[in-house]
N, C-alpha and C positions, 0 to 999 in steps of 0.2 A: 204606120210604124214612125214617120219622122215628127207626128203630131206629138206622139208619146215621148219621143225623145226631148223634143222642145220643152213640153209639159213637166217633165223629168228634171230639166235645165232650173227651168223655169222658178220650181221648187226648192231646187237647189238654191237658186239665187237669192232667194227670197227669205230663204233661212239663214243665210251670208250675211244680207242685210240685217235681219232683224239680229243676229249676234254682233255686229257691228253698232248696232243702234244701240243696244244692250250695253257694248264695251264704251260707248259713248256716253252714256249715262252714268255709267259707275266712275268715268276719266271724269264728270262734269262735277258728283257729288264728291270726288277725293282732292280736286279743285277746290271746292267751297270750303271743304274741310281743312285742308291746306291754307286756305285764308283764314279762317277762324284762329288755325294756330298759330299763324303769322301775328293776327292780332293783339291776340292774348302774351304773345313773348313782345312785342312791342311796348302793352301797358306795362308786363314785367321791368322790362328794362328801362321804362320813365321812371319806375318805383324807386327801382336800384339805384338811379342816377340823383334822383333826388335824394334817398339815405346816404350816398357818398357826400354830396354836397352839405348834406346839413351835419356827418362825421367829419370833414374838412374843416366846418365852420366852430367846432368843437378842438379840434384838432389846434387849431390856430389860436382859440383861445387858452387851450391847455399850454402851449408853447407858452405864453406870454406869463402867464399864471405862473409858469416854472421860473422863465427866467428873475421875476420878481420876488420868486421863494429863494431863487440863488443870491442876487443881490442881497436879501436881505441876511442868508447865513451868511454871507464874506462880510457884512457888517458888522453880526456877532460874534465872528472869528475874531475879527480884529480888534474890538474891545473885550475879548477874552483875552488876546495877548500882550493888550496893556495894561490889561487888571494884573495878569502876571507880571508883567516887567514891574508894573508897581511894587505888587509883593516881594519881588526880589531887591527891590530898593532898598524897604523897609527891613528887609532881613539882612541885609549887608551894612545898613545903619549902624541896626539894632545891634550886630554884632561886633560893629566896628568901636560900638560907644562900648558895651560889653568889657573889649577887649582893653579898651583905654583906662578903665577904673581900677584903684590899687587893690593887690588880692588881699 
């Protein structure tokens, strides 16, 4: 009787041990999968950081170009205003001269 109980207990412990070994193997596989996933995410993160760096470089270039274009625009607006003033002076002089002529 005692021998049978010990054998039964031994079988249960053996089954429990096998289940634990199987769980351990599954956990090892999960750990390996997670490590692979982590590596992939790290690589993806590096690629994104490189893209951000490249875009930042272009952003700086565009800011410089924008600044240059704004300066050029301001220069052209100034020239246009000067031409408008010259045109108004000529019109004023023309109107003054026209008004001084005898009818």
